N, C-alpha and C positions, 0 to 999 in steps of 0.2 A: 860261730863259723868264721873261717878265714877265706877272704875273697881276693883273688889276685887282681891288681889294678895297674900293673906295669912295673914300677920300680920295686914293688913288694906286694904285701897283702894287707888288707884292712881287716880288723876284727869287728864282727857284727854279732850282737845278741838278738835272737829271734824270739818273739812271743806271739802266741795265737795261731789261728789257722783259717782266718776269713779270707775273702777274695778281694778285699780293699787294702792295699799296702799303705802303711804309715811309716815314715822315716823320721827318726829323732836324731838331731844333731846337737852336740854339746858346744861349749864355748872355750875360751882360752883358760888354760890351767886345769881343766877337768877332762872328762872322758864320757863314753857311753854309760858308765856307772851312774852318772847324774840322773838317769831316767829310771832307776831301779824301783822307785815308789810310784811312778806314773804309768809305765807300760802295763803292769798287771791290772791296773784299774780301767783300762780302755776296753771296749766291747770286743773281746778276743774271739768270740764266735763269729764276728762279722769282719774284723780287721786282722791283718798280720802286721805286727810292729817290728821294725828293724832299728835297734839302737846302735848307731855306728860310732866307732872310734875313728875320728879323722886320721888320715895317714900321718904317722909320726907320733900320734897321741895314744895314750892308754896302752892296750895290748897290740895295737897295729905295728907293722914293721917300721923301721927307720933306716935312713940311708944318708951318708955324708954328701952324696951328690944330688939327692932328690930336691925338687922344688916344693916348698911348703907354703907357697903363696895362695891367695884366695882362688885365683883362676885354676891353678893346678889342683887344689882340693876339690873344686867343682868338677873337673875332669875325672879325678879318681872316683868321686861319688857316682858320676854318670856311668863309668865303666863297671863299678860294683853293682849298680842297678841292672845293667845289661846281663851280668853273670847271674844275678838273682832272678832274672826273667821278670823284672818289674818294669812294665812299660810306662806306668803313670802312678804317681804317689802323692799323698798328702805329706808335706814336709813341715816339721815342727822344729824350730831352732832357737838357740839362746846365743846372745851376743856375737862372738866370732862366727858361730854357725849360721847366723842370719845372713852374713855377707856371702857365705858359700851358697846358701839357698837362693839368694837374689841372683848371684852369678849364674847358677844353674837355670833358674827360671827365665833369665834374659837370653841365655844362649840356646836353651832347649825348652821352649815354652810348652811343647806337648808332653814333656816329661813330668811336669808339676801340675797336679790337679788343684791343689790349694796350698797356701803357706800360712803358718802361724809364726810370727817373728816376735820373740820375747826379748825385750830390752836390746834392740839392735843398736850397734854402734853408728856413729855419724858416717854416712856413706862417703862424705868428702874428706874425712879425717879418721880413718879406721884405727890408727894408733892412738888410742885414748890415754887418759892419765894413768891407767894401770900399767902401761908399757914403760912410762917414765918411772913409775914406782919400782917396777922390776929391775930396771937398769940401776936405779939408786941402791936398791938392796944388793944387787950383784956387785956393785963397786965396793960395798962395805963388807960383804960376807962371802964372796965367791970362793975364796980359798977354803974357808971353814965348811961351806956347803959341799965342796968337792971332796973333802976329806972325811966329813962327819958321817955317822951312821944314819942320820936323818936326811942326808942329801939335800935335795931341792926344797924340802919342807921349810927350810930357813928362808928361802926366797918366795915360795908360793904361799906359805902360811899367812902372812899379813894381807896378801891380796885376796885370798879365799875368805878370810875372816871378815874383811870389809865388804865382801860380796853378798853377805846375808844380813838381814835386819835383826835377826834373833841370834845372839851368840851361841845358844844351845844348838842351833842348826848347823854349826861348823865346829864340832869338838876336835881336839888334837888328833884323835884316832882317824877321823874322816880326812883331815888335812894329810895325814900320813898315807892314807889310801890313795888320794889323788897324786901325791908326790912320789909314790912307790916306783913308777916307771923311770924316775930320774935320779936314782940313787947313784952315788959315786961320781968320779970325775967325768966319765963319759956321759952319764945321765944329765948332769948339770950342763955340760957343753951342748948336749942335744937340746935341752930346754932353751938355751940362749939362741941356738940355731933356729928353732921354731919361732922365737920372738922376732928375730931379724927377718924372717920370711914374710912378715906382714907389712904390706906396702900401703901407705895412706891413700894412694890413688888407685887402688885395685878395682874400684867400681866406677872409675871416671868415665869409662866408655860404655857404660850400661845405657841402653835406650829403654827408659822406663815404660814407655808406651807399648813396648812389645811384650811386657809381662802380662800374660792373659789370666794368670791364676788369681782367683779371689783370695784376698789376704786379710789376716787378722793381725794387727800390730798391737802388742801388749806392752804396756809400760808399768813396771813396778815403781811406785812413786818414792820408794826409799833407796833406789839405785843411786849411789853417790859417785859412781864412775862416769856416768854420762849425763849431760845436761838434760833438763826436763823437757826441752822443746825438740829433742832429736826424734823421739818416737812420732811426734806430730808431724815433723818434716818428712819422715819416711812414709807415713800415712798419706801425706799430700802428694808424694811422688808416684805412688802406686795407683794404677788406673781403677782398680776394683778392690777397695780396702775399707776395713772398719778399724776403729781404735778403741781399745779398752784400757782402763786403769785398774791396777791391783793395789789397793791401799795397804801400806805397811809392809810392802814386799820389795826386796832389793834385787840385785843382778841375778842371783841364782834362784829364780823362782821355784824350780823343782825341789830345792832344799828348804826354802823358806815356807812355801805354801803348797805342799804336794796335793792336799785334798782339794783345795780351791782350783788349782791348775788342772787336775785330772777331770774335774767336773766341767771346766771350761772347754777342754779338748773333747770330752764326750759330746757336748752340745755342738761344737763346731763340726765334728766328724759325723754328725747326725744326718738324717735323710734330707734336711733342707740344704745342706752343703753338697750332698751327692747329686742333687738335681741341677746344680749350677753348671 
């Protein structure tokens, strides 16, 4: 589905037909395609799953004038949920998507029933080491990436490959799939525009006590992009939270451990969560 959100439309994949909405948010460098192995394993007779391409990512529209910051993405998501007639949803997010989920939950507490935050970035420094790495790669390879057939795969490939614990979980074909929206000079320029849109202090004004949603913070202990204590810090900031560790799993848990993550989400979305 294509859902208008103001400066353009976001692309959303829908799964299931239940009366409980679940929204899946990807992170930096990926898209809603990240959830292709997870969404079909959720209880689709009871939930309706929406895997969202954040504005500017994946198959969603892009604009030279649009704001791609965290607050703007939370606004776009809020508008999309209104169009989809989703009053309240369980939100599951990975890295950059976690910041969007937190911003939405802080601004519109009634919109978020619960959150699962997988490998969240440091709320006080959202531009982690992967952004410095992208800038370093761009400085060395930007011209080749703009002209080459593989486009931004030259820039995204090393970041995506380091975002999984098992090399087999991020083969070259999958890197190409995630980099496909950024082919050519315009695509690479847009990728760098998305990168510049992330502000370290985007969550600085969040009043954490206003986040009413019960939250599950998940740390993959093989995530080399974010310090190990960040997930525990996010857990401590949220008023109603639990913390889980996934051993041997890196940043992109849906690629590294789809079976384990799907089971974790099935349990979280179970009756005990619905009653909260």
